[in-house]
VOPAGU-2260 file (C-alpha; in pm, 1 decimal, decimal comma):
REM VOPAGU-2260
SITE   aa  ch    i         X         Y         Z
SITE  MET   A    0     900,3    1116,2    2446,3
SITE  ASN   A    1     751,0     839,5    2485,9
SITE  HIS   A    2     884,4     570,0    2228,9
SITE  LEU   A    3     578,1     446,1    2073,7
SITE  PHE   A    4     527,0     841,8    1961,8
SITE  ILE   A    5     847,5     773,0    1793,5
SITE  PHE   A    6     727,9     485,1    1602,8
SITE  SER   A    7     424,4     600,5    1520,8
SITE  GLY   A    8     595,2     939,0    1418,9
SITE  ILE   A    9     782,7     700,6    1170,3
SITE  TYR   A   10     511,6     505,6    1001,6
SITE  LEU   A   11     360,7     850,4     957,7
SITE  ILE   A   12     635,9     973,5     747,0
SITE  ALA   A   13     615,4     619,1     596,9
SITE  ALA   A   14     283,7     704,2     488,8
SITE  SER   A   15     331,1    1070,9     344,2
SITE  ILE   A   16     608,0     962,3     121,3
SITE  SER   A   17     435,4     673,1      -0,3
SITE  LEU   A   18     164,1     909,4     -93,1
SITE  VAL   A   19     316,0    1180,2    -237,2
SITE  MET   A   20     514,8     919,2    -450,0
SITE  GLY   A   21     241,9     771,2    -553,9
SITE  PHE   A   22      96,6    1079,4    -704,5
SITE  TYR   A   23     424,0    1204,4    -887,8
SITE  VAL   A   24     472,6     933,4   -1067,4
SITE  LEU   A   25     101,8     868,9   -1165,2
SITE  GLN   A   26     116,1    1233,0   -1283,2
SITE  LEU   A   27     392,8    1152,2   -1489,4
SITE  HIS   A   28     191,6     977,5   -1705,3
SITE  ARG   A   29    -152,2     906,4   -1592,2
SITE  LYS   A   30    -246,2     626,9   -1855,6
SITE  GLY   A   31      81,0     389,9   -1799,7
SITE  THR   A   32       7,6      68,7   -1685,1
SITE  ILE   A   33     306,4      52,8   -1436,9
SITE  ASN   A   34     198,7     377,0   -1340,6
SITE  ARG   A   35    -123,6     320,9   -1217,9
SITE  LEU   A   36      -6,4      -9,7   -1057,7
SITE  PHE   A   37     261,1     193,4    -905,1
SITE  ALA   A   38       3,0     399,4    -726,8
SITE  VAL   A   39    -216,3     150,9    -606,0
SITE  ILE   A   40      99,4     -16,9    -472,9
SITE  SER   A   41     137,1     346,9    -288,8
SITE  ALA   A   42    -184,9     359,9    -173,8
SITE  CYS   A   43    -140,3      26,9     -17,8
SITE  LEU   A   44     136,9      95,0     165,1
SITE  THR   A   45       6,9     463,1     302,7
SITE  MET   A   46    -298,9     237,8     415,1
SITE  TRP   A   47     -79,1      -5,6     560,2
SITE  ALA   A   48     184,8     264,7     720,3
SITE  LEU   A   49    -145,0     519,7     811,7
SITE  GLY   A   50    -283,1     239,4    1050,1
SITE  PHE   A   51     -26,3     118,5    1203,7
SITE  SER   A   52      64,3     476,5    1258,5
SITE  ILE   A   53    -216,7     536,9    1465,0
SITE  ALA   A   54    -284,2     167,4    1608,0
SITE  ILE   A   55      49,5     257,1    1772,9
SITE  ILE   A   56     -58,4     521,6    1946,3
SITE  ALA   A   57    -436,8     446,5    2024,0
SITE  PRO   A   58    -608,1     516,7    2343,5
SITE  SER   A   59    -841,0     212,1    2360,9
SITE  ALA   A   60    -815,4    -182,3    2231,1
SITE  GLN   A   61   -1102,0    -130,0    2055,0
SITE  SER   A   62    -974,3     182,3    1881,6
SITE  CYS   A   63    -633,5     -26,8    1831,4
SITE  MET   A   64    -761,9    -279,9    1674,9
SITE  LEU   A   65   -1025,2    -102,8    1413,1
SITE  TRP   A   66    -671,1      54,6    1281,5
SITE  THR   A   67    -544,0    -266,5    1291,4
SITE  ARG   A   68    -821,9    -386,4    1042,7
SITE  VAL   A   69    -816,3     -89,8     823,4
SITE  SER   A   70    -415,4    -180,4     791,5
SITE  ALA   A   71    -493,7    -486,4     704,1
SITE  VAL   A   72    -650,0    -450,8     401,4
SITE  GLY   A   73    -355,7    -273,1     280,7
SITE  TYR   A   74     -85,8    -510,8     351,0
SITE  GLU   A   75    -323,4    -808,2     223,2
SITE  ILE   A   76    -338,8    -646,2    -126,9
SITE  ILE   A   77     -25,0    -532,5    -188,9
SITE  TYR   A   78      75,4    -805,6    -234,7
SITE  SER   A   79     -86,3    -910,1    -532,3
SITE  VAL   A   80     -77,0    -590,3    -667,1
SITE  LEU   A   81     344,2    -593,6    -667,4
SITE  LEU   A   82     282,4    -980,3    -834,9
SITE  HIS   A   83      87,6    -764,0   -1104,2
SITE  PHE   A   84     342,8    -531,7   -1097,1
SITE  THR   A   85     615,8    -733,9   -1150,5
SITE  LEU   A   86     500,9    -951,3   -1444,6
SITE  VAL   A   87     391,4    -614,1   -1629,1
SITE  LEU   A   88     722,9    -487,0   -1515,9
SITE  THR   A   89     923,1    -838,6   -1680,1
SITE  GLY   A   90     671,4    -809,8   -1982,3
SITE  ARG   A   91     490,5   -1096,8   -1927,6
SITE  GLU   A   92     211,4    -971,1   -1935,5
SITE  ALA   A   93      68,8   -1279,1   -2133,0
SITE  ILE   A   94      20,2   -1455,1   -1855,1
SITE  LEU   A   95    -259,2   -1206,2   -1739,9
SITE  LYS   A   96    -436,1   -1244,0   -2049,6
SITE  LYS   A   97    -560,9   -1588,2   -1907,0
SITE  ARG   A   98    -865,5   -1527,5   -1690,9
SITE  TRP   A   99    -772,4   -1803,0   -1447,1
SITE  ILE   A  100    -505,0   -1620,7   -1280,7
SITE  TYR   A  101    -677,1   -1287,8   -1175,0
SITE  PRO   A  102    -799,8   -1511,9    -861,5
SITE  LEU   A  103    -498,4   -1631,0    -803,4
SITE  LEU   A  104    -379,8   -1212,0    -770,3
């Protein structure tokens, strides 16, 4: 078995686990800010892992570049959402009330 299919399968498993965890946490309490942020983090991680999973086994260089760009959306957004999640989780929500922080996020 080709080692690329093994890596692609690992990324696919990570994407599906992340998606299921995001939906599960969102169903526990839909209106909770932390739960919503965790669901967004899970969606970004799913997009990232799914994009890499398909890019690894892509038949051509053009399709590999397409799926790499799709995965880039996931890993570009996840860091700002993780910072937002950390600020809410630690109780530092006062800084989020200031408008100047949102362009940084």
